[in-house]
N, C-alpha and C positions, 0 to 999 in steps of 0.2 A: 477298694480299688487295688490291683495288684501292684507289687513294688519290686524294683531291682534296686537294691541297697548295695552301693559301692563303699566300702570301708578303705579310704586311701590317706596316703602320706608318704614322705620319704621312708627309707627302710629304718627299723629299730625305733619307730616312735610308739609302739605298742598295738599295731593293727590287730595282730593274731590274737592276743589276748583280749582285746576289745570285741574283736569280730566274734570269737567264741563265747563271750559273755552275752554279748547281743542275740545271737544265734539260740542260746539256751534259754534265755527269757521270753522271746518272741515266739508266737504260735504259727504253726503251718508253714514253716520256711525251710528252703533248701541252703545248706551250708558250702560254698565252693571256696577253695583255698589255692590261688596261683602257685603257691611253693609245692603244691601236689604234682605240678609238671615237671619240677626240677630233675626228676630221674630221668625223663625224656631227654631233657637238656643236656645234661651230663652225658648222655650216650652220644649225642651229636657231637659235643666236644671230642669225645673219645674216637669215634668214627673219622672225624675229620682231622684227628692228629694234633689237635690244638690244646693249649693249656686252658683248664678250667679256670675262667676268668669272667664272671658275669659283668664285669665292667669294660670289657675289651671290645674293640671295633669288630671282632668276629661275631660276639653275641648280640651286639646291637644290629648288625647286618643280617644275620642269619637264623636268630633265635627269638628275640625279645618280641617282635610284633606277632610272631606266630603264635607264642604262648598267650598273649593278649586276645587274639582272635579265636583260639580254642576255648579259653574260659568264658568269653562272651557267648560263643554258639552254645556251650553246655547251659549258661544261664537263660538263653533264649528259649532252648528246648524245656528247660525246667519249668519256666512260667507257663507252658502248656498245662502243667499239673498241680501247680503250687501256687498260693497267694503272693509268696515273697521268696526272693532268692537274694541271698547275701554273698557278695564276692569280696573276699580279703585279697586285695593286691594293690600295689603302689600306684598304678595309673598316673605315674609323673608327668609324662608327655600329653597323655589323652585328656586329663581332667583340666588341663589348660587350652586346650583346643576347641574353640568355639564351634567349628565345623562339626568336630567328632561328637560333642556333647549335644548339638542339634540334631544330628543324624540318630544318635543313640535314643534321644527323647522321641523323635519321630517313629522309630521302630517299635519302641516301647508302647506308645500310643496306639499302634495297629493292633498290640495284644491287650489293650485295655490296661496296661501298666504305667507308672511313672517312675522316675528316677529319683532316688533318694541319696545324695553323696554325704558321707561322713568323713570330714576331713579331721585327722588326728593331729593336734598340736601339741609338739613337744620341743623342748629345748635342744639344740646340737649336743650340748654336753651330756645331757640324758640319754640321747640316742647313742653316743659313743660309748658310756659305761653299759648300756644294754647289750650293745655289740661285744664288748668284751666279755660280760656274763655269759652271753649265750654261745660264745665259742663256736660259731658256726663257719664252715669252710667259705660259704658265700660272702662272709665279711672279712675275710684275710687280707685282700687286696685294700679294701677300703681303710682297714686299721692301719695297714703298713704304709699307706700313702694318704693319711686322714687330712693333711692341709690341702694337697691336691684334690681330694675326693670331695671335701667339704665345700670347695668353691664351686662345684658343679650342682649343689643341692639346693633347691629353693623350698624355703620353711613357710613361705608366705600362704595364706589361705587363697585357693584358686577362685578369682572373682567370676570366671567364665561360667560357673555352673549357675549362678543367679540365686534365685530364691529357694532352689532345691538342694542347698548346701546348709549343712549342719556342722557346727564346729565343735569338736570334742577335745576339751584340754586335759594333757594328760602327762604333766611334768611332775605332779605330786599325786599322793594318795588322795588328799582332799579334792583336787581337781578331778581325779577319775570318779570318785564316787558322786560328785555333782552333776558331771557331764553325763554319766550313765543314767541318773534319774532323769534329766532333760532330754536325752536322746531318746529313751523309750517312750517317753510320753509323746514324743512327736511321731515317732515311728508306729506307735499303736494307734494312733488317729485312724 
């Protein structure tokens, strides 16, 4: 059966590293990273004369949802030609929305595919340290307003996905290795 694999979590939990590792080990897979769309988002900020801030009201209202619609449209198209598509993206709102999950599962069923959601579980302090290390402009506001930002982040695994959820623990190297082995065994079925 075809699969849409969503690797999801709050920012800096290790989604990109884990997604790339999974994509390299799985066969017949298309890898999509929502961060690839950031170049377009930056242009929208510039054209609108807005400060580049992916935590801003402007981003939430005019960019965020369109990035998700675009990456999902690319994934659905890719499922016409590939056994599996892996999307690396936070999906912070969508993964907790039962209606969204139900609609996505129904759309996938029409394509003979199923949803596999991989939730990357990482401690908030490890995420903060990773943001500091990666030194990305997308994290500038978050780091300079850490206390305000962290109150808005839900690190709990999303129950709305149901049995299609895989928990990938990623606060230590040992957790990563164990979770990688377990996740691959589930996705390779």
